[in-house]
PDB file of N, CA, C, O and CB in Angstrom:
ATOM      1  N   MET A   1     -28.661 -28.057  43.757  1.00  0.00           N
ATOM      2  CA  MET A   1     -26.517 -28.063  43.131  1.00  0.00           C
ATOM      3  C   MET A   1     -26.914 -27.040  45.010  1.00  0.00           C
ATOM      4  O   MET A   1     -27.409 -25.913  45.015  1.00  0.00           O
ATOM      5  CB  MET A   1     -25.450 -26.417  40.481  1.00  0.00           C
ATOM      6  N   THR A   2     -26.464 -27.966  46.588  1.00  0.00           N
ATOM      7  CA  THR A   2     -26.420 -26.930  47.226  1.00  0.00           C
ATOM      8  C   THR A   2     -24.936 -26.714  47.152  1.00  0.00           C
ATOM      9  O   THR A   2     -24.039 -27.408  46.672  1.00  0.00           O
ATOM     10  CB  THR A   2     -27.072 -27.013  48.520  1.00  0.00           C
ATOM     11  N   LEU A   3     -24.933 -25.597  47.740  1.00  0.00           N
ATOM     12  CA  LEU A   3     -23.307 -24.440  47.955  1.00  0.00           C
ATOM     13  C   LEU A   3     -22.721 -25.173  49.211  1.00  0.00           C
ATOM     14  O   LEU A   3     -23.210 -25.836  50.125  1.00  0.00           O
ATOM     15  CB  LEU A   3     -23.639 -22.268  48.488  1.00  0.00           C
ATOM     16  N   ALA A   4     -21.834 -24.886  48.965  1.00  0.00           N
ATOM     17  CA  ALA A   4     -20.864 -25.057  50.519  1.00  0.00           C
ATOM     18  C   ALA A   4     -21.420 -23.905  50.995  1.00  0.00           C
ATOM     19  O   ALA A   4     -21.975 -23.001  50.371  1.00  0.00           O
ATOM     20  CB  ALA A   4     -18.922 -25.004  50.548  1.00  0.00           C
ATOM     21  N   PRO A   5     -21.187 -24.045  52.332  1.00  0.00           N
ATOM     22  CA  PRO A   5     -21.794 -23.310  53.332  1.00  0.00           C
ATOM     23  C   PRO A   5     -21.011 -21.482  53.759  1.00  0.00           C
ATOM     24  O   PRO A   5     -21.468 -20.514  54.366  1.00  0.00           O
ATOM     25  CB  PRO A   5     -21.681 -24.488  54.651  1.00  0.00           C
ATOM     26  N   HIS A   6     -19.542 -21.778  52.992  1.00  0.00           N
ATOM     27  CA  HIS A   6     -18.595 -20.816  53.420  1.00  0.00           C
ATOM     28  C   HIS A   6     -18.708 -19.768  51.981  1.00  0.00           C
ATOM     29  O   HIS A   6     -18.392 -18.582  52.064  1.00  0.00           O
ATOM     30  CB  HIS A   6     -16.928 -21.602  53.801  1.00  0.00           C
ATOM     31  N   LEU A   7     -19.312 -20.530  50.376  1.00  0.00           N
ATOM     32  CA  LEU A   7     -20.169 -19.967  49.759  1.00  0.00           C
ATOM     33  C   LEU A   7     -21.993 -19.403  49.707  1.00  0.00           C
ATOM     34  O   LEU A   7     -22.678 -18.710  48.954  1.00  0.00           O
ATOM     35  CB  LEU A   7     -19.854 -20.580  49.120  1.00  0.00           C
ATOM     36  N   ALA A   8     -22.198 -20.174  50.971  1.00  0.00           N
ATOM     37  CA  ALA A   8     -23.860 -19.666  50.830  1.00  0.00           C
ATOM     38  C   ALA A   8     -23.576 -18.689  51.298  1.00  0.00           C
ATOM     39  O   ALA A   8     -23.911 -17.749  50.578  1.00  0.00           O
ATOM     40  CB  ALA A   8     -25.177 -20.336  51.528  1.00  0.00           C
ATOM     41  N   SER A   9     -22.887 -18.272  52.590  1.00  0.00           N
ATOM     42  CA  SER A   9     -22.865 -17.115  52.872  1.00  0.00           C
ATOM     43  C   SER A   9     -21.911 -15.819  52.164  1.00  0.00           C
ATOM     44  O   SER A   9     -21.331 -14.794  52.523  1.00  0.00           O
ATOM     45  CB  SER A   9     -22.679 -17.324  54.042  1.00  0.00           C
ATOM     46  N   GLY A  10     -22.066 -16.287  51.429  1.00  0.00           N
ATOM     47  CA  GLY A  10     -21.081 -15.364  49.986  1.00  0.00           C
ATOM     48  C   GLY A  10     -22.495 -14.613  49.073  1.00  0.00           C
ATOM     49  O   GLY A  10     -22.671 -13.520  48.536  1.00  0.00           O
ATOM     50  N   GLN A  11     -23.364 -15.913  49.260  1.00  0.00           N
ATOM     51  CA  GLN A  11     -24.696 -15.863  48.528  1.00  0.00           C
ATOM     52  C   GLN A  11     -25.764 -14.751  48.777  1.00  0.00           C
ATOM     53  O   GLN A  11     -26.363 -14.105  47.917  1.00  0.00           O
ATOM     54  CB  GLN A  11     -25.357 -17.086  48.811  1.00  0.00           C
ATOM     55  N   GLU A  12     -25.899 -14.645  50.418  1.00  0.00           N
ATOM     56  CA  GLU A  12     -26.732 -14.447  51.406  1.00  0.00           C
ATOM     57  C   GLU A  12     -25.541 -13.132  51.567  1.00  0.00           C
ATOM     58  O   GLU A  12     -26.115 -12.080  51.286  1.00  0.00           O
ATOM     59  CB  GLU A  12     -27.110 -15.810  52.656  1.00  0.00           C
ATOM     60  N   ALA A  13     -24.519 -12.963  51.820  1.00  0.00           N
ATOM     61  CA  ALA A  13     -24.227 -11.694  52.183  1.00  0.00           C
ATOM     62  C   ALA A  13     -25.288 -10.462  50.376  1.00  0.00           C
ATOM     63  O   ALA A  13     -26.138  -9.573  50.319  1.00  0.00           O
ATOM     64  CB  ALA A  13     -21.890 -11.722  52.373  1.00  0.00           C
ATOM     65  N   GLU A  14     -24.203 -11.502  49.055  1.00  0.00           N
ATOM     66  CA  GLU A  14     -25.075 -10.745  47.785  1.00  0.00           C
ATOM     67  C   GLU A  14     -26.269 -10.260  47.879  1.00  0.00           C
ATOM     68  O   GLU A  14     -26.484  -9.048  47.890  1.00  0.00           O
ATOM     69  CB  GLU A  14     -25.326 -11.508  46.731  1.00  0.00           C
ATOM     70  N   ASP A  15     -27.274 -11.249  47.966  1.00  0.00           N
ATOM     71  CA  ASP A  15     -28.380 -10.965  48.010  1.00  0.00           C
ATOM     72  C   ASP A  15     -28.806 -10.069  48.666  1.00  0.00           C
ATOM     73  O   ASP A  15     -29.856  -9.663  48.168  1.00  0.00           O
ATOM     74  CB  ASP A  15     -28.865 -11.701  48.187  1.00  0.00           C
ATOM     75  N   LEU A  16     -28.473  -9.430  49.723  1.00  0.00           N
ATOM     76  CA  LEU A  16     -28.490  -8.496  51.237  1.00  0.00           C
ATOM     77  C   LEU A  16     -28.428  -7.448  50.395  1.00  0.00           C
ATOM     78  O   LEU A  16     -29.258  -6.567  50.172  1.00  0.00           O
ATOM     79  CB  LEU A  16     -27.150  -8.579  52.597  1.00  0.00           C
ATOM     80  N   ALA A  17     -27.291  -7.649  49.927  1.00  0.00           N
ATOM     81  CA  ALA A  17     -26.451  -5.750  49.808  1.00  0.00           C
ATOM     82  C   ALA A  17     -27.008  -5.405  48.618  1.00  0.00           C
ATOM     83  O   ALA A  17     -26.841  -4.216  48.349  1.00  0.00           O
ATOM     84  CB  ALA A  17     -24.377  -5.479  49.599  1.00  0.00           C
ATOM     85  N   LEU A  18     -27.945  -6.380  47.368  1.00  0.00           N
ATOM     86  CA  LEU A  18     -28.977  -6.402  46.336  1.00  0.00           C
ATOM     87  C   LEU A  18     -30.021  -5.728  46.515  1.00  0.00           C
ATOM     88  O   LEU A  18     -30.340  -4.679  45.954  1.00  0.00           O
ATOM     89  CB  LEU A  18     -29.401  -7.515  46.072  1.00  0.00           C
ATOM     90  N   THR A  19     -30.763  -6.510  47.563  1.00  0.00           N
ATOM     91  CA  THR A  19     -31.913  -5.698  47.674  1.00  0.00           C
ATOM     92  C   THR A  19     -31.730  -4.659  49.024  1.00  0.00           C
ATOM     93  O   THR A  19     -32.577  -3.814  49.314  1.00  0.00           O
ATOM     94  CB  THR A  19     -33.237  -6.715  47.790  1.00  0.00           C
ATOM     95  N   THR A  20     -30.504  -4.873  49.773  1.00  0.00           N
ATOM     96  CA  THR A  20     -30.176  -2.788  50.353  1.00  0.00           C
ATOM     97  C   THR A  20     -29.709  -2.121  49.136  1.00  0.00           C
ATOM     98  O   THR A  20     -29.627  -0.936  49.456  1.00  0.00           O
ATOM     99  CB  THR A  20     -28.539  -2.353  51.782  1.00  0.00           C
ATOM    100  N   LEU A  21     -29.286  -2.273  47.661  1.00  0.00           N
ATOM    101  CA  LEU A  21     -29.159  -1.174  46.866  1.00  0.00           C
ATOM    102  C   LEU A  21     -30.280  -1.105  46.407  1.00  0.00           C
ATOM    103  O   LEU A  21     -30.890  -0.151  46.889  1.00  0.00           O
ATOM    104  CB  LEU A  21     -28.219  -1.140  45.940  1.00  0.00           C
ATOM    105  N   THR A  22     -31.061  -1.893  45.421  1.00  0.00           N
ATOM    106  CA  THR A  22     -31.732  -1.183  44.897  1.00  0.00           C
ATOM    107  C   THR A  22     -32.996  -0.934  45.890  1.00  0.00           C
ATOM    108  O   THR A  22     -34.047  -0.583  45.353  1.00  0.00           O
ATOM    109  CB  THR A  22     -31.917  -1.689  43.638  1.00  0.00           C
ATOM    110  N   ALA A  23     -32.950  -1.154  47.862  1.00  0.00           N
ATOM    111  CA  ALA A  23     -34.243  -0.176  48.199  1.00  0.00           C
ATOM    112  C   ALA A  23     -33.791   1.267  48.151  1.00  0.00           C
ATOM    113  O   ALA A  23     -34.578   2.214  48.145  1.00  0.00           O
ATOM    114  CB  ALA A  23     -34.910  -0.453  49.761  1.00  0.00           C
ATOM    115  N   GLY A  24     -32.590   1.363  48.120  1.00  0.00           N
ATOM    116  CA  GLY A  24     -31.697   2.570  47.887  1.00  0.00           C
ATOM    117  C   GLY A  24     -31.593   3.559  46.217  1.00  0.00           C
ATOM    118  O   GLY A  24     -30.892   4.513  45.878  1.00  0.00           O
ATOM    119  N   GLY A  25     -32.570   2.819  45.558  1.00  0.00           N
ATOM    120  CA  GLY A  25     -32.785   3.381  44.018  1.00  0.00           C
ATOM    121  C   GLY A  25     -32.298   2.647  43.074  1.00  0.00           C
ATOM    122  O   GLY A  25     -33.039   2.196  42.200  1.00  0.00           O
ATOM    123  N   LEU A  26     -30.532   2.327  43.097  1.00  0.00           N
ATOM    124  CA  LEU A  26     -30.248   1.639  42.003  1.00  0.00           C
ATOM    125  C   LEU A  26     -30.925   0.167  41.342  1.00  0.00           C
ATOM    126  O   LEU A  26     -31.551  -0.773  41.830  1.00  0.00           O
ATOM    127  CB  LEU A  26     -29.049   1.503  42.254  1.00  0.00           C
ATOM    128  N   ARG A  27     -30.454   0.507  40.017  1.00  0.00           N
ATOM    129  CA  ARG A  27     -30.684  -0.598  39.729  1.00  0.00           C
ATOM    130  C   ARG A  27     -29.769  -1.576  38.952  1.00  0.00           C
ATOM    131  O   ARG A  27     -28.960  -1.072  38.172  1.00  0.00           O
ATOM    132  CB  ARG A  27     -31.645  -0.439  39.266  1.00  0.00           C
ATOM    133  N   LEU A  28     -29.812  -2.915  39.081  1.00  0.00           N
ATOM    134  CA  LEU A  28     -29.242  -3.776  38.511  1.00  0.00           C
ATOM    135  C   LEU A  28     -29.074  -4.184  36.960  1.00  0.00           C
ATOM    136  O   LEU A  28     -30.065  -4.433  36.273  1.00  0.00           O
ATOM    137  CB  LEU A  28     -29.652  -4.505  39.078  1.00  0.00           C
ATOM    138  N   MET A  29     -27.699  -4.240  36.424  1.00  0.00           N
ATOM    139  CA  MET A  29     -27.035  -4.284  35.153  1.00  0.00           C
ATOM    140  C   MET A  29     -26.791  -5.644  35.323  1.00  0.00           C
ATOM    141  O   MET A  29     -27.623  -6.183  34.593  1.00  0.00           O
ATOM    142  CB  MET A  29     -25.779  -3.327  34.859  1.00  0.00           C
ATOM    143  N   ALA A  30     -26.245  -6.358  35.771  1.00  0.00           N
ATOM    144  CA  ALA A  30     -25.405  -7.599  35.992  1.00  0.00           C
ATOM    145  C   ALA A  30     -24.940  -8.048  37.631  1.00  0.00           C
ATOM    146  O   ALA A  30     -24.481  -7.409  38.577  1.00  0.00           O
ATOM    147  CB  ALA A  30     -24.051  -7.319  35.114  1.00  0.00           C
ATOM    148  N   ARG A  31     -25.357  -9.631  37.397  1.00  0.00           N
ATOM    149  CA  ARG A  31     -24.939  -9.952  38.079  1.00  0.00           C
ATOM    150  C   ARG A  31     -23.440 -11.298  38.072  1.00  0.00           C
ATOM    151  O   ARG A  31     -23.525 -12.173  37.210  1.00  0.00           O
ATOM    152  CB  ARG A  31     -26.049 -10.003  38.518  1.00  0.00           C
ATOM    153  N   ASN A  32     -22.498 -11.325  38.812  1.00  0.00           N
ATOM    154  CA  ASN A  32     -21.579 -12.085  39.067  1.00  0.00           C
ATOM    155  C   ASN A  32     -21.213 -11.863  37.509  1.00  0.00           C
ATOM    156  O   ASN A  32     -21.241 -12.910  36.863  1.00  0.00           O
ATOM    157  CB  ASN A  32     -21.911 -13.526  39.774  1.00  0.00           C
ATOM    158  N   TYR A  33     -20.949 -10.950  36.940  1.00  0.00           N
ATOM    159  CA  TYR A  33     -20.334 -10.396  35.432  1.00  0.00           C
ATOM    160  C   TYR A  33     -18.563 -10.497  35.890  1.00  0.00           C
ATOM    161  O   TYR A  33     -17.830  -9.894  36.674  1.00  0.00           O
ATOM    162  CB  TYR A  33     -21.001  -8.307  34.936  1.00  0.00           C
ATOM    163  N   ARG A  34     -18.345 -12.116  34.466  1.00  0.00           N
ATOM    164  CA  ARG A  34     -16.834 -12.093  34.947  1.00  0.00           C
ATOM    165  C   ARG A  34     -16.486 -12.151  33.247  1.00  0.00           C
ATOM    166  O   ARG A  34     -17.117 -12.436  32.229  1.00  0.00           O
ATOM    167  CB  ARG A  34     -16.157 -13.644  36.195  1.00  0.00           C
ATOM    168  N   CYS A  35     -14.744 -11.593  33.669  1.00  0.00           N
ATOM    169  CA  CYS A  35     -14.354 -10.976  32.386  1.00  0.00           C
ATOM    170  C   CYS A  35     -12.936 -11.220  32.423  1.00  0.00           C
ATOM    171  O   CYS A  35     -12.719 -12.125  33.229  1.00  0.00           O
ATOM    172  CB  CYS A  35     -14.730  -9.423  32.202  1.00  0.00           C
ATOM    173  N   PRO A  36     -11.889 -10.797  31.894  1.00  0.00           N
ATOM    174  CA  PRO A  36     -10.961 -12.103  31.470  1.00  0.00           C
ATOM    175  C   PRO A  36      -9.609 -11.168  33.424  1.00  0.00           C
ATOM    176  O   PRO A  36      -8.694 -11.856  33.874  1.00  0.00           O
ATOM    177  CB  PRO A  36      -9.909 -11.960  28.638  1.00  0.00           C
ATOM    178  N   GLN A  37      -9.804 -10.303  33.803  1.00  0.00           N
ATOM    179  CA  GLN A  37      -9.698  -9.066  34.734  1.00  0.00           C
ATOM    180  C   GLN A  37     -10.323 -10.465  35.992  1.00  0.00           C
ATOM    181  O   GLN A  37      -9.453 -11.067  36.623  1.00  0.00           O
ATOM    182  CB  GLN A  37     -10.966  -7.189  34.218  1.00  0.00           C
ATOM    183  N   GLY A  38     -11.111 -10.658  36.110  1.00  0.00           N
ATOM    184  CA  GLY A  38     -12.080 -10.838  37.644  1.00  0.00           C
ATOM    185  C   GLY A  38     -13.436 -11.327  37.395  1.00  0.00           C
ATOM    186  O   GLY A  38     -13.896 -11.766  36.341  1.00  0.00           O
ATOM    187  N   GLU A  39     -14.183 -11.134  38.896  1.00  0.00           N
ATOM    188  CA  GLU A  39     -15.527 -11.149  38.549  1.00  0.00           C
ATOM    189  C   GLU A  39     -16.078  -9.483  38.954  1.00  0.00           C
ATOM    190  O   GLU A  39     -15.125  -8.703  38.961  1.00  0.00           O
ATOM    191  CB  GLU A  39     -16.325 -12.486  39.442  1.00  0.00           C
ATOM    192  N   LEU A  40     -16.948  -9.058  39.167  1.00  0.00           N
ATOM    193  CA  LEU A  40     -17.766  -7.837  39.740  1.00  0.00           C
ATOM    194  C   LEU A  40     -19.052  -9.315  39.912  1.00  0.00           C
ATOM    195  O   LEU A  40     -19.467 -10.230  39.201  1.00  0.00           O
ATOM    196  CB  LEU A  40     -18.151  -5.996  38.354  1.00  0.00           C
ATOM    197  N   ASP A  41     -19.301  -8.723  41.485  1.00  0.00           N
ATOM    198  CA  ASP A  41     -20.113  -9.381  42.543  1.00  0.00           C
ATOM    199  C   ASP A  41     -21.791  -8.979  41.685  1.00  0.00           C
ATOM    200  O   ASP A  41     -22.610  -9.782  41.237  1.00  0.00           O
ATOM    201  CB  ASP A  41     -19.749  -8.531  44.441  1.00  0.00           C
ATOM    202  N   LEU A  42     -21.862  -7.014  41.705  1.00  0.00           N
ATOM    203  CA  LEU A  42     -23.050  -6.789  40.899  1.00  0.00           C
ATOM    204  C   LEU A  42     -22.457  -5.007  40.606  1.00  0.00           C
ATOM    205  O   LEU A  42     -21.940  -4.161  41.335  1.00  0.00           O
ATOM    206  CB  LEU A  42     -24.844  -7.144  41.911  1.00  0.00           C
ATOM    207  N   VAL A  43     -22.945  -5.056  38.882  1.00  0.00           N
ATOM    208  CA  VAL A  43     -23.152  -4.485  38.278  1.00  0.00           C
ATOM    209  C   VAL A  43     -23.799  -3.683  38.173  1.00  0.00           C
ATOM    210  O   VAL A  43     -24.713  -4.052  37.437  1.00  0.00           O
ATOM    211  CB  VAL A  43     -23.167  -4.809  37.873  1.00  0.00           C
ATOM    212  N   MET A  44     -24.033  -1.951  38.698  1.00  0.00           N
ATOM    213  CA  MET A  44     -25.422  -1.137  39.412  1.00  0.00           C
ATOM    214  C   MET A  44     -25.383  -0.120  38.757  1.00  0.00           C
ATOM    215  O   MET A  44     -24.276   0.267  38.383  1.00  0.00           O
ATOM    216  CB  MET A  44     -25.498  -0.710  41.014  1.00  0.00           C
ATOM    217  N   THR A  45     -26.374   0.513  38.466  1.00  0.00           N
ATOM    218  CA  THR A  45     -26.915   1.994  37.286  1.00  0.00           C
ATOM    219  C   THR A  45     -27.356   2.750  39.069  1.00  0.00           C
ATOM    220  O   THR A  45     -28.207   2.238  39.796  1.00  0.00           O
ATOM    221  CB  THR A  45     -29.042   1.563  35.510  1.00  0.00           C
ATOM    222  N   GLU A  46     -26.457   4.149  39.485  1.00  0.00           N
ATOM    223  CA  GLU A  46     -27.949   4.998  39.787  1.00  0.00           C
ATOM    224  C   GLU A  46     -27.712   6.183  38.501  1.00  0.00           C
ATOM    225  O   GLU A  46     -26.858   6.853  37.920  1.00  0.00           O
ATOM    226  CB  GLU A  46     -28.081   5.917  41.801  1.00  0.00           C
ATOM    227  N   GLY A  47     -29.165   5.863  38.564  1.00  0.00           N
ATOM    228  CA  GLY A  47     -29.108   8.054  37.927  1.00  0.00           C
ATOM    229  C   GLY A  47     -27.805   7.568  36.131  1.00  0.00           C
ATOM    230  O   GLY A  47     -27.979   6.567  35.437  1.00  0.00           O
ATOM    231  N   GLU A  48     -27.240   8.108  36.010  1.00  0.00           N
ATOM    232  CA  GLU A  48     -26.537   7.856  35.238  1.00  0.00           C
ATOM    233  C   GLU A  48     -25.035   7.193  35.563  1.00  0.00           C
ATOM    234  O   GLU A  48     -24.201   7.347  34.670  1.00  0.00           O
ATOM    235  CB  GLU A  48     -26.604   8.879  34.674  1.00  0.00           C
ATOM    236  N   THR A  49     -24.745   6.689  36.400  1.00  0.00           N
ATOM    237  CA  THR A  49     -23.762   6.592  37.329  1.00  0.00           C
ATOM    238  C   THR A  49     -23.755   5.182  37.280  1.00  0.00           C
ATOM    239  O   THR A  49     -24.792   4.669  37.700  1.00  0.00           O
ATOM    240  CB  THR A  49     -23.973   7.268  38.689  1.00  0.00           C
ATOM    241  N   LEU A  50     -22.442   4.032  36.690  1.00  0.00           N
ATOM    242  CA  LEU A  50     -22.387   3.105  36.382  1.00  0.00           C
ATOM    243  C   LEU A  50     -21.604   2.706  38.060  1.00  0.00           C
ATOM    244  O   LEU A  50     -20.783   3.499  38.521  1.00  0.00           O
ATOM    245  CB  LEU A  50     -21.802   2.989  34.890  1.00  0.00           C
ATOM    246  N   VAL A  51     -21.858   1.842  38.580  1.00  0.00           N
ATOM    247  CA  VAL A  51     -21.755   1.259  39.714  1.00  0.00           C
ATOM    248  C   VAL A  51     -21.228   0.486  39.580  1.00  0.00           C
ATOM    249  O   VAL A  51     -21.458   0.126  38.426  1.00  0.00           O
ATOM    250  CB  VAL A  51     -22.537   0.989  40.298  1.00  0.00           C
ATOM    251  N   MET A  52     -19.930  -0.738  40.426  1.00  0.00           N
ATOM    252  CA  MET A  52     -19.486  -1.622  40.677  1.00  0.00           C
ATOM    253  C   MET A  52     -19.632  -1.844  41.813  1.00  0.00           C
ATOM    254  O   MET A  52     -19.651  -0.918  42.623  1.00  0.00           O
ATOM    255  CB  MET A  52     -18.601  -1.688  40.338  1.00  0.00           C
ATOM    256  N   VAL A  53     -19.814  -3.483  42.286  1.00  0.00           N
ATOM    257  CA  VAL A  53     -20.189  -3.396  43.982  1.00  0.00           C
ATOM    258  C   VAL A  53     -19.495  -4.576  43.880  1.00  0.00           C
ATOM    259  O   VAL A  53     -19.911  -5.316  42.989  1.00  0.00           O
ATOM    260  CB  VAL A  53     -21.938  -3.372  44.779  1.00  0.00           C
ATOM    261  N   LYS A  54     -18.234  -5.118  44.748  1.00  0.00           N
ATOM    262  CA  LYS A  54     -17.672  -6.572  45.737  1.00  0.00           C
ATOM    263  C   LYS A  54     -18.295  -5.796  46.957  1.00  0.00           C
ATOM    264  O   LYS A  54     -18.258  -4.735  47.580  1.00  0.00           O
ATOM    265  CB  LYS A  54     -15.535  -7.060  45.912  1.00  0.00           C
ATOM    266  N   VAL A  55     -19.218  -7.704  46.839  1.00  0.00           N
ATOM    267  CA  VAL A  55     -19.331  -7.455  48.133  1.00  0.00           C
ATOM    268  C   VAL A  55     -18.089  -8.408  48.580  1.00  0.00           C
ATOM    269  O   VAL A  55     -17.332  -9.040  47.843  1.00  0.00           O
ATOM    270  CB  VAL A  55     -20.850  -7.764  48.745  1.00  0.00           C
ATOM    271  N   ARG A  56     -18.103  -8.310  50.342  1.00  0.00           N
ATOM    272  CA  ARG A  56     -17.244  -8.308  50.418  1.00  0.00           C
ATOM    273  C   ARG A  56     -17.870  -9.608  52.314  1.00  0.00           C
ATOM    274  O   ARG A  56     -18.645  -8.894  52.950  1.00  0.00           O
ATOM    275  CB  ARG A  56     -16.478  -6.626  50.087  1.00  0.00           C
ATOM    276  N   PHE A  57     -17.707 -10.851  52.983  1.00  0.00           N
ATOM    277  CA  PHE A  57     -18.436 -10.869  53.623  1.00  0.00           C
ATOM    278  C   PHE A  57     -17.727 -11.722  54.398  1.00  0.00           C
ATOM    279  O   PHE A  57     -17.491 -12.875  54.036  1.00  0.00           O
ATOM    280  CB  PHE A  57     -19.544 -11.012  53.198  1.00  0.00           C
ATOM    281  N   ARG A  58     -17.160 -11.016  56.008  1.00  0.00           N
ATOM    282  CA  ARG A  58     -15.899 -11.915  57.271  1.00  0.00           C
ATOM    283  C   ARG A  58     -17.299 -12.736  58.542  1.00  0.00           C
ATOM    284  O   ARG A  58     -18.152 -12.257  59.289  1.00  0.00           O
ATOM    285  CB  ARG A  58     -14.365 -10.017  58.636  1.00  0.00           C
ATOM    286  N   ARG A  59     -16.912 -13.948  58.235  1.00  0.00           N
ATOM    287  CA  ARG A  59     -17.696 -15.074  59.573  1.00  0.00           C
ATOM    288  C   ARG A  59     -17.456 -14.252  60.448  1.00  0.00           C
ATOM    289  O   ARG A  59     -18.295 -13.476  60.905  1.00  0.00           O
ATOM    290  CB  ARG A  59     -17.056 -16.746  60.078  1.00  0.00           C
ATOM    291  N   GLU A  60     -15.617 -14.361  60.981  1.00  0.00           N
ATOM    292  CA  GLU A  60     -15.292 -13.301  61.865  1.00  0.00           C
ATOM    293  C   GLU A  60     -14.542 -12.380  62.209  1.00  0.00           C
ATOM    294  O   GLU A  60     -13.569 -12.306  61.459  1.00  0.00           O
ATOM    295  CB  GLU A  60     -15.250 -13.517  62.470  1.00  0.00           C
ATOM    296  N   ARG A  61     -14.550 -11.583  63.066  1.00  0.00           N
ATOM    297  CA  ARG A  61     -13.377 -10.319  62.633  1.00  0.00           C
ATOM    298  C   ARG A  61     -11.596 -10.183  63.188  1.00  0.00           C
ATOM    299  O   ARG A  61     -10.743  -9.343  63.477  1.00  0.00           O
ATOM    300  CB  ARG A  61     -14.117  -8.846  63.306  1.00  0.00           C
ATOM    301  N   GLY A  62     -11.854 -11.947  63.055  1.00  0.00           N
ATOM    302  CA  GLY A  62     -10.059 -12.271  63.570  1.00  0.00           C
ATOM    303  C   GLY A  62      -9.411 -12.199  62.811  1.00  0.00           C
ATOM    304  O   GLY A  62      -8.195 -12.218  63.001  1.00  0.00           O
ATOM    305  N   PHE A  63     -10.225 -12.029  61.058  1.00  0.00           N
ATOM    306  CA  PHE A  63      -9.269 -11.999  60.039  1.00  0.00           C
ATOM    307  C   PHE A  63      -9.250 -10.214  59.888  1.00  0.00           C
ATOM    308  O   PHE A  63      -8.159  -9.835  59.462  1.00  0.00           O
ATOM    309  CB  PHE A  63      -9.793 -13.019  58.547  1.00  0.00           C
ATOM    310  N   GLY A  64      -9.890  -9.476  60.061  1.00  0.00           N
ATOM    311  CA  GLY A  64      -9.802  -8.149  59.646  1.00  0.00           C
ATOM    312  C   GLY A  64     -11.524  -7.761  59.373  1.00  0.00           C
ATOM    313  O   GLY A  64     -12.573  -8.371  59.583  1.00  0.00           O
ATOM    314  N   ASP A  65     -11.265  -6.767  58.947  1.00  0.00           N
ATOM    315  CA  ASP A  65     -13.406  -5.934  58.779  1.00  0.00           C
ATOM    316  C   ASP A  65     -12.933  -6.943  56.764  1.00  0.00           C
ATOM    317  O   ASP A  65     -11.990  -7.324  56.070  1.00  0.00           O
ATOM    318  CB  ASP A  65     -13.801  -2.355  58.743  1.00  0.00           C
ATOM    319  N   ALA A  66     -14.550  -6.851  56.810  1.00  0.00           N
ATOM    320  CA  ALA A  66     -14.436  -6.843  55.135  1.00  0.00           C
ATOM    321  C   ALA A  66     -13.431  -5.852  54.509  1.00  0.00           C
ATOM    322  O   ALA A  66     -12.384  -6.483  54.654  1.00  0.00           O
ATOM    323  CB  ALA A  66     -15.879  -6.436  54.461  1.00  0.00           C
ATOM    324  N   ALA A  67     -13.095  -4.691  53.900  1.00  0.00           N
ATOM    325  CA  ALA A  67     -12.663  -4.068  53.619  1.00  0.00           C
ATOM    326  C   ALA A  67     -11.385  -4.384  53.790  1.00  0.00           C
ATOM    327  O   ALA A  67     -10.650  -4.079  52.850  1.00  0.00           O
ATOM    328  CB  ALA A  67     -13.119  -3.290  53.910  1.00  0.00           C
ATOM    329  N   ALA A  68     -10.702  -5.113  55.074  1.00  0.00           N
ATOM    330  CA  ALA A  68      -8.993  -5.454  55.101  1.00  0.00           C
ATOM    331  C   ALA A  68      -9.367  -6.246  54.231  1.00  0.00           C
ATOM    332  O   ALA A  68      -9.217  -5.449  53.305  1.00  0.00           O
ATOM    333  CB  ALA A  68      -8.005  -6.080  56.449  1.00  0.00           C
ATOM    334  N   SER A  69      -9.920  -7.620  53.477  1.00  0.00           N
ATOM    335  CA  SER A  69      -9.934  -8.376  52.565  1.00  0.00           C
ATOM    336  C   SER A  69      -9.564  -7.718  50.935  1.00  0.00           C
ATOM    337  O   SER A  69      -9.352  -8.396  49.930  1.00  0.00           O
ATOM    338  CB  SER A  69     -11.209  -8.952  52.771  1.00  0.00           C
ATOM    339  N   VAL A  70      -9.564  -5.841  51.059  1.00  0.00           N
ATOM    340  CA  VAL A  70      -9.509  -6.444  49.561  1.00  0.00           C
ATOM    341  C   VAL A  70      -8.048  -5.286  49.506  1.00  0.00           C
ATOM    342  O   VAL A  70      -7.823  -4.113  49.802  1.00  0.00           O
ATOM    343  CB  VAL A  70     -11.298  -6.140  48.190  1.00  0.00           C
ATOM    344  N   ASN A  71      -7.284  -6.482  48.925  1.00  0.00           N
ATOM    345  CA  ASN A  71      -5.695  -5.687  47.795  1.00  0.00           C
ATOM    346  C   ASN A  71      -5.976  -5.127  46.708  1.00  0.00           C
ATOM    347  O   ASN A  71      -6.979  -4.846  46.052  1.00  0.00           O
ATOM    348  CB  ASN A  71      -4.506  -6.728  47.092  1.00  0.00           C
ATOM    349  N   THR A  72      -4.382  -4.975  46.626  1.00  0.00           N
ATOM    350  CA  THR A  72      -4.206  -3.666  45.100  1.00  0.00           C
ATOM    351  C   THR A  72      -4.780  -4.937  44.065  1.00  0.00           C
ATOM    352  O   THR A  72      -5.625  -4.703  43.201  1.00  0.00           O
ATOM    353  CB  THR A  72      -1.877  -2.853  44.484  1.00  0.00           C
ATOM    354  N   ARG A  73      -4.178  -6.348  44.291  1.00  0.00           N
ATOM    355  CA  ARG A  73      -4.821  -6.771  43.076  1.00  0.00           C
ATOM    356  C   ARG A  73      -6.644  -6.798  43.047  1.00  0.00           C
ATOM    357  O   ARG A  73      -7.307  -6.607  42.027  1.00  0.00           O
ATOM    358  CB  ARG A  73      -4.189  -8.277  42.841  1.00  0.00           C
ATOM    359  N   LYS A  74      -7.074  -7.012  44.087  1.00  0.00           N
ATOM    360  CA  LYS A  74      -8.890  -6.810  43.800  1.00  0.00           C
ATOM    361  C   LYS A  74      -9.586  -5.287  43.137  1.00  0.00           C
ATOM    362  O   LYS A  74     -10.597  -4.957  42.516  1.00  0.00           O
ATOM    363  CB  LYS A  74      -9.721  -6.933  45.525  1.00  0.00           C
ATOM    364  N   GLN A  75      -8.637  -4.783  43.573  1.00  0.00           N
ATOM    365  CA  GLN A  75      -9.386  -3.376  43.351  1.00  0.00           C
ATOM    366  C   GLN A  75      -9.381  -2.801  41.707  1.00  0.00           C
ATOM    367  O   GLN A  75      -9.926  -1.734  41.425  1.00  0.00           O
ATOM    368  CB  GLN A  75      -8.541  -2.169  44.369  1.00  0.00           C
TER     369      GLN A  75
END
């Protein structure tokens, strides 16, 4: 199945984040974990610390950076 272009870009960003974080020593526990409150892109551990990762990708800066896209509901 071929992903829509915007979903493919998001998947590539997630793949890059996962590669970068595992290279830094984090260990993947789950990917695209869904629960009633929403979805966590990556659930990882760093030693005994649980790390929840939300990957944000912006093709154009005109809409703000990725951090600006995380509103109160997404937090």
